[in-house]
BASE-301216 format. One line per field, with one value per residue (C-alpha): x, y, z; residue in three letters; residue number from 1. Coordinates in Angstrom, 1 decimal, always signed. Example, Ala and Ser with C-alpha at 12.3 -4.5 7.8 and 13.67 -1.06 7.14 Angstrom:
// BASE-301216
xx: [+12.3:+13.7]
yy: [-4.5:-1.1]
zz: [+7.8:+7.1]
type: [ALA:SER]
seq: [1:2]
//
This chain:
// BASE-301216
xx: [+87.9:+85.1:+82.6:+85.0:+85.4:+81.7:+80.9:+83.6:+82.1:+78.7:+80.1:+81.8:+78.6:+76.7:+79.3:+79.2:+75.5:+75.1:+75.0:+71.5:+70.1:+71.6:+70.0:+66.7:+66.5:+67.6:+64.9:+62.2:+63.2:+60.9:+62.3:+65.5:+66.9:+66.4:+68.3:+71.2:+71.4:+71.3:+74.3:+76.2:+75.9:+79.3:+81.8:+80.7:+77.1:+78.2:+80.3:+77.9:+74.8:+74.3:+74.6:+71.5:+68.5:+66.1:+63.4:+62.2:+58.6:+57.9:+59.2:+57.3:+58.1:+60.8:+60.0:+62.6:+62.9:+65.9:+68.6:+70.4:+67.9:+65.4:+63.0:+62.4:+58.9:+59.6:+62.3:+61.4:+65.0:+66.6:+69.1:+71.6:+72.7:+75.0:+73.2:+74.0:+70.4:+68.8:+65.1:+63.1:+60.4:+59.2:+59.7:+59.1:+60.0:+62.7:+64.3:+64.3:+63.8:+66.1:+66.1:+69.7:+70.2:+67.5:+67.1:+69.1:+67.1:+68.8:+67.5:+69.1:+68.7:+69.5:+70.1:+72.6:+73.8:+73.4:+72.5:+71.1:+70.6:+67.4:+67.4:+67.7:+64.5:+66.1:+65.3:+61.7:+60.1:+60.8:+57.2:+57.3:+60.8:+60.4:+58.9:+61.9:+64.2:+61.5:+59.4:+61.7:+60.2:+56.8:+57.7:+58.5:+55.7:+56.2:+57.9:+56.8:+58.5:+56.8:+59.1:+62.3:+65.3:+67.4:+65.1:+64.0:+66.0:+63.0:+61.6:+59.8:+59.3:+56.3:+56.5:+53.8:+55.0:+53.7:+51.1:+49.3:+51.7:+52.6:+56.0:+57.7:+61.0:+62.5:+65.9:+67.3:+66.0:+68.2:+65.2:+61.8:+58.6:+55.2:+52.0:+49.6:+46.5:+44.1:+42.2:+43.6:+43.8:+45.6:+47.2:+47.3:+48.7:+49.9:+50.4:+51.7:+50.2:+51.2:+53.3:+50.7:+50.5:+47.3:+47.2:+44.3:+43.1:+41.6:+38.2:+38.8:+39.4:+42.0:+44.7:+45.8:+49.3:+50.8:+54.5:+55.1:+52.5:+53.3:+49.6:+47.2:+43.5:+41.4:+38.7:+35.9:+34.1:+30.3:+30.4:+32.6:+34.6:+36.8:+40.3:+42.0:+42.0:+41.9:+44.7:+44.4:+46.5:+46.1:+47.1:+46.4:+45.3:+45.4:+43.5:+41.5:+42.4:+41.7:+41.6:+42.3:+41.1:+42.7:+40.5:+42.3:+41.2:+39.6:+41.2:+44.6:+45.3:+48.6:+46.7:+44.5:+40.9:+39.9:+40.1:+37.7:+38.4:+36.9:+37.3:+37.0:+34.2:+35.5:+32.1:+30.3:+33.4:+32.5:+34.3:+32.4:+33.1:+34.2:+34.3:+36.7:+40.1:+39.5:+42.9:+44.8:+46.5:+47.7:+50.8:+50.1:+52.3:+53.2:+55.7:+54.7:+51.6:+51.6:+49.3:+50.1:+48.3:+48.5:+48.7:+52.2:+53.7:+53.7:+52.4:+50.6:+47.0:+44.5:+41.9:+44.1:+45.8:+49.4:+49.9:+52.6:+52.3:+55.0:+54.8:+51.5:+52.4:+49.2:+47.2:+43.6:+41.3:+38.4:+36.9:+35.9:+36.9:+39.5:+42.9:+45.9:+49.5:+52.0:+53.4:+56.9:+57.7:+61.1:+60.7:+64.2:+65.9:+66.7:+63.6:+65.1:+63.3:+60.1:+57.5:+58.7:+58.6:+57.7:+60.3:+60.1:+63.6:+64.8:+68.1:+67.9]
yy: [+189.5:+191.0:+188.4:+185.6:+186.8:+187.3:+183.7:+182.4:+184.3:+183.0:+179.4:+180.0:+181.4:+178.4:+176.0:+177.8:+177.0:+175.1:+171.3:+171.2:+173.6:+171.6:+168.4:+170.1:+171.4:+168.0:+166.2:+168.4:+167.2:+164.4:+163.6:+161.6:+163.7:+166.9:+165.3:+164.5:+168.0:+169.4:+167.3:+168.5:+172.2:+172.1:+169.7:+170.4:+169.5:+166.4:+165.1:+166.0:+164.4:+160.6:+159.2:+157.1:+159.1:+157.1:+159.8:+159.8:+158.8:+156.3:+157.8:+158.1:+155.0:+155.0:+153.1:+150.4:+150.3:+148.0:+146.3:+149.6:+152.4:+153.9:+156.8:+159.2:+160.6:+163.4:+165.0:+163.4:+162.2:+159.0:+157.3:+154.9:+152.2:+149.2:+146.3:+142.6:+141.3:+138.2:+137.4:+139.8:+138.1:+141.0:+144.5:+145.3:+148.2:+149.4:+145.9:+143.8:+140.0:+138.3:+134.7:+133.8:+130.8:+128.3:+128.3:+131.0:+134.0:+137.3:+140.6:+143.8:+147.4:+149.3:+152.5:+151.2:+148.2:+146.0:+142.3:+139.6:+135.9:+134.0:+130.2:+128.1:+126.8:+123.4:+123.4:+122.9:+119.5:+117.1:+117.0:+120.7:+121.1:+118.3:+121.0:+123.3:+122.2:+121.6:+124.6:+127.3:+130.2:+129.6:+127.8:+131.0:+133.5:+136.2:+137.0:+139.7:+140.9:+141.7:+144.7:+146.4:+144.1:+147.2:+148.3:+145.0:+142.0:+139.6:+140.3:+137.5:+136.6:+134.8:+133.1:+131.9:+128.7:+126.9:+128.7:+126.3:+126.5:+129.2:+129.1:+131.3:+132.0:+134.5:+136.2:+133.7:+130.6:+128.3:+126.8:+127.5:+126.1:+125.4:+126.6:+123.7:+124.5:+121.6:+122.9:+123.2:+126.8:+128.8:+131.8:+134.8:+137.6:+138.4:+141.5:+142.1:+144.2:+144.6:+141.4:+139.3:+138.1:+138.1:+135.8:+136.0:+132.9:+132.7:+132.5:+135.6:+133.7:+135.1:+133.1:+135.1:+133.8:+134.2:+133.5:+133.8:+131.1:+129.1:+129.0:+130.0:+130.9:+130.6:+133.2:+132.2:+135.1:+135.1:+135.7:+133.9:+135.9:+134.5:+135.9:+133.2:+135.0:+138.5:+141.0:+142.3:+143.5:+143.2:+146.2:+147.7:+151.4:+152.4:+149.7:+148.7:+145.6:+146.2:+144.3:+146.4:+145.0:+146.1:+145.9:+145.9:+147.3:+144.6:+146.0:+146.4:+144.1:+145.9:+149.0:+149.6:+150.7:+151.2:+149.9:+148.6:+148.5:+146.1:+146.5:+143.6:+144.2:+142.2:+142.4:+140.4:+138.8:+140.2:+142.0:+145.3:+147.7:+151.3:+154.3:+156.6:+156.4:+159.8:+161.6:+158.4:+157.2:+153.7:+152.5:+149.1:+146.7:+143.1:+142.8:+145.6:+147.6:+150.5:+153.3:+156.8:+160.0:+162.5:+165.3:+164.2:+164.7:+167.8:+167.3:+163.9:+163.3:+162.2:+159.5:+158.1:+154.8:+155.0:+151.8:+150.0:+147.0:+146.5:+149.7:+150.8:+153.5:+155.3:+157.3:+156.4:+159.0:+157.6:+161.0:+160.9:+157.4:+158.9:+157.3:+159.0:+158.1:+159.2:+162.5:+162.3:+158.7:+158.5:+156.6:+156.5:+154.4:+150.8:+148.9:+145.4:+144.5:+144.0:+145.1:+148.0:+147.5:+150.0:+150.2:+152.6:+154.1:+153.1:+154.6:+152.9]
zz: [+68.7:+70.8:+69.5:+70.3:+73.9:+74.2:+73.1:+75.4:+78.3:+77.5:+77.6:+80.9:+82.3:+81.2:+82.6:+86.0:+86.7:+90.0:+89.6:+91.2:+88.6:+85.8:+87.1:+87.7:+84.1:+82.7:+84.6:+83.0:+79.5:+78.3:+74.9:+74.6:+71.7:+73.7:+76.6:+74.3:+73.0:+76.6:+77.6:+74.5:+75.5:+77.1:+78.7:+82.2:+81.5:+79.5:+82.4:+85.2:+83.8:+83.4:+79.9:+80.5:+81.8:+83.9:+84.3:+80.7:+80.0:+77.1:+73.9:+70.6:+68.5:+65.8:+62.6:+61.9:+58.1:+57.5:+59.6:+59.9:+59.4:+61.9:+61.2:+64.1:+64.0:+66.4:+64.2:+60.8:+60.8:+59.7:+62.1:+60.7:+63.2:+62.3:+63.9:+63.5:+62.9:+61.7:+61.8:+64.1:+66.2:+68.3:+69.7:+73.4:+75.6:+73.1:+72.7:+69.6:+69.9:+67.3:+66.2:+65.4:+63.1:+64.0:+67.8:+69.5:+70.8:+71.6:+72.9:+71.5:+72.5:+69.3:+71.2:+73.7:+71.6:+74.7:+74.0:+76.2:+75.5:+76.2:+76.5:+73.3:+71.7:+71.9:+75.7:+74.8:+75.2:+72.4:+71.3:+70.5:+69.2:+66.7:+64.4:+64.9:+62.1:+59.5:+60.1:+61.5:+59.6:+61.3:+64.5:+66.4:+65.6:+68.2:+71.5:+73.9:+77.1:+80.4:+81.1:+80.0:+80.7:+81.5:+84.3:+85.7:+87.0:+86.8:+83.3:+81.6:+77.9:+76.3:+72.9:+70.5:+68.9:+65.9:+66.7:+69.1:+72.0:+74.6:+76.2:+78.7:+80.4:+82.8:+82.9:+85.4:+83.6:+81.4:+79.5:+78.1:+79.7:+78.2:+79.6:+80.0:+77.9:+77.8:+74.8:+71.3:+70.2:+67.5:+69.2:+66.9:+69.0:+72.5:+74.7:+78.2:+81.0:+84.7:+84.6:+82.9:+79.3:+77.3:+74.2:+71.8:+69.9:+66.4:+68.0:+70.1:+73.4:+75.8:+77.6:+80.7:+81.4:+84.9:+84.7:+88.5:+89.1:+85.9:+85.3:+82.5:+82.6:+79.5:+79.2:+76.8:+75.4:+75.2:+71.4:+68.9:+66.4:+63.6:+63.4:+61.5:+58.1:+59.4:+59.8:+63.4:+66.3:+70.1:+72.2:+75.6:+75.5:+79.1:+81.0:+77.9:+75.9:+72.2:+69.0:+65.9:+62.6:+59.3:+56.2:+52.8:+49.5:+47.4:+44.2:+45.9:+48.8:+49.5:+50.7:+53.8:+53.4:+57.0:+60.6:+63.1:+66.9:+69.4:+73.2:+75.7:+78.2:+81.1:+82.9:+80.3:+78.6:+75.2:+72.4:+71.8:+69.0:+69.8:+67.6:+69.4:+71.1:+72.8:+73.3:+72.6:+69.4:+68.4:+66.6:+65.1:+63.1:+62.7:+65.6:+67.9:+68.9:+71.4:+72.6:+73.7:+74.6:+71.7:+74.2:+75.3:+71.8:+69.7:+66.2:+66.8:+66.2:+68.7:+67.9:+65.1:+64.2:+62.8:+60.9:+58.9:+56.6:+53.9:+51.7:+53.3:+55.9:+56.7:+59.3:+59.9:+61.7:+63.7:+63.8:+60.1:+59.0:+56.6:+55.7:+54.3:+53.5:+56.0:+54.6:+56.1:+55.3:+53.5:+50.2:+48.7:+51.3:+51.9:+53.1:+53.0:+56.3:+54.4:+56.8:+59.0:+62.8:+65.5:+68.2:+71.2:+71.9:+75.3:+76.4:+79.8]
type: [MET:MET:ASN:SER:ARG:THR:ASN:GLU:GLY:LYS:ARG:MET:GLY:VAL:ALA:GLU:LEU:PRO:GLN:GLU:ILE:ILE:GLU:LEU:ILE:SER:LYS:ARG:LEU:THR:ILE:TYR:SER:ASP:TYR:LEU:ARG:PHE:ARG:CYS:VAL:CYS:ARG:THR:TRP:ASN:SER:SER:LEU:PRO:LYS:THR:PRO:LEU:HIS:LEU:PRO:PRO:GLN:LEU:PRO:TRP:LEU:MET:LEU:SER:HIS:ASN:SER:PHE:PHE:ASP:LEU:THR:ALA:ASN:LYS:LEU:HIS:LEU:LEU:ASN:LEU:PRO:LEU:SER:ARG:ILE:CYS:GLY:SER:SER:PHE:GLY:TRP:LEU:VAL:ILE:LEU:HIS:GLN:ILE:SER:GLU:ILE:ARG:LEU:LEU:ASN:PRO:ILE:THR:GLN:VAL:THR:LEU:SER:LEU:PRO:SER:LEU:TYR:THR:LEU:PRO:GLU:LEU:VAL:ARG:LYS:HIS:LEU:ASP:HIS:ASN:ASN:ASN:ARG:PHE:LEU:ASN:LYS:VAL:VAL:LEU:SER:SER:SER:PRO:SER:ARG:SER:ASP:ASP:PHE:ALA:ALA:LEU:ALA:ILE:LEU:ASN:PRO:SER:GLU:LEU:ALA:PHE:CYS:LYS:LYS:SER:TYR:ASP:SER:TRP:PHE:LEU:PHE:SER:VAL:ASN:GLU:ASN:HIS:LEU:TRP:MET:ASP:VAL:VAL:SER:LYS:ASN:GLY:LEU:PHE:TYR:ALA:VAL:SER:SER:GLU:GLY:MET:ILE:ALA:VAL:CYS:ASP:VAL:GLU:GLY:SER:LYS:VAL:SER:ILE:ILE:LYS:THR:THR:ASP:SER:ILE:ASN:LEU:TRP:ASN:ALA:ILE:TYR:TYR:ALA:VAL:PHE:SER:GLY:GLU:ASP:MET:LEU:LEU:VAL:TYR:ARG:TYR:LEU:LEU:LYS:LYS:ASN:VAL:SER:GLN:THR:GLU:ARG:PHE:ARG:ILE:LEU:LYS:MET:ASN:TRP:ASN:VAL:LEU:LYS:TRP:GLU:GLU:ILE:HIS:SER:LEU:GLY:GLU:ASN:MET:LEU:PHE:VAL:GLY:GLN:LYS:SER:CYS:VAL:SER:PHE:SER:ALA:ALA:ASP:PHE:VAL:GLY:CYS:ARG:ARG:ASN:CYS:ILE:TYR:SER:VAL:ARG:LYS:ASP:ASP:ILE:SER:ILE:PHE:SER:LEU:SER:ASN:ASN:SER:ILE:GLU:LEU:TRP:PRO:HIS:TYR:PRO:LEU:ASN:ILE:ASP:ARG:SER:LEU:GLY:CYS:PRO:ILE:TRP:ILE:THR:PRO:ASN:PRO:GLY]
seq: [1:2:3:4:5:6:7:8:9:10:11:12:13:14:15:16:17:18:19:20:21:22:23:24:25:26:27:28:29:30:31:32:33:34:35:36:37:38:39:40:41:42:43:44:45:46:47:48:49:50:51:52:53:54:55:56:57:58:59:60:61:62:63:64:65:66:67:68:69:70:71:72:73:74:75:76:77:78:79:80:81:82:83:84:85:86:87:88:89:90:91:92:93:94:95:96:97:98:99:100:101:102:103:104:105:106:107:108:109:110:111:112:113:114:115:116:117:118:119:120:121:122:123:124:125:126:127:128:129:130:131:132:133:134:135:136:137:138:139:140:141:142:143:144:145:146:147:148:149:150:151:152:153:154:155:156:157:158:159:160:161:162:163:164:165:166:167:168:169:170:171:172:173:174:175:176:177:178:179:180:181:182:183:184:185:186:187:188:189:190:191:192:193:194:195:196:197:198:199:200:201:202:203:204:205:206:207:208:209:210:211:212:213:214:215:216:217:218:219:220:221:222:223:224:225:226:227:228:229:230:231:232:233:234:235:236:237:238:239:240:241:242:243:244:245:246:247:248:249:250:251:252:253:254:255:256:257:258:259:260:261:262:263:264:265:266:267:268:269:270:271:272:273:274:275:276:277:278:279:280:281:282:283:284:285:286:287:288:289:290:291:292:293:294:295:296:297:298:299:300:301:302:303:304:305:306:307:308:309:310:311:312:313:314:315:316:317:318:319:320:321:322:323:324:325:326:327:328:329:330:331:332:333:334:335:336:337:338:339:340:341:342:343:344:345:346:347:348]
//
């Protein structure tokens, strides 16, 4: 009886904390799972704190393994979510880009279960959409967002089509529009930074796409590189634009041998090799690539590349050029998605 009264007294004492103290403590929490646990301490805290925290910094990515399973790196825990998914064409700011049937594109936040619709691909000019019905598996290569739809009313989306076309739309648009590119290029990957989109061609050229001005600028690099048959990823690490090459084992092409990183030198317009990420780390994959500072997350390794490709889940260290399988990867689960996808949890 004494223990019961003591516990009850402790709960009452916790609940009686001033509201400003509760809010101050909650805003010092930087990991979403910690915030959820904090709200669950008692009913008073749960009701006095917003369900959706807006102060959280970018979260460490989860690994989407199937249409309903997500692996949380921070807790080495599997989350099961029932999501109505079809083909996934991208992952940006915690939102999945989903191609429904042939032409309908939807955005889904797996944390909040909120969905948004983008214009149908059939709004594209006839010259482009003629390939849609006959080549729907390759027609839409990738879609990237400029910002989180939950935190911006004017977010934009850019799509690589077929893959020689670049198309864009905004939240308020009812159709897609093509960027006018005079030269013929094959666009291999695209990333967004500060409201602009940067698409990389098979020759290593860059198309800087400005949605606000509906214009595109082609940057021709001073040296030509061939990316057509390579496995590579474009990503911004801070202000640096990087190309990450993946080299496969000759005896087993399903496994990675090593990585190589090129950085764009904007002064001379040249891709230059770098051998260190400093305190940063990269998460690279087919539909999403992101960069973080390892100092912001306990247990993460600086100067490393966390990579996914089908069954190849590995960590590559640039410090000693070593590669190892990811030790905490759950093997005995449904992996029907094929290639896992990085997605940054976004409760907002």
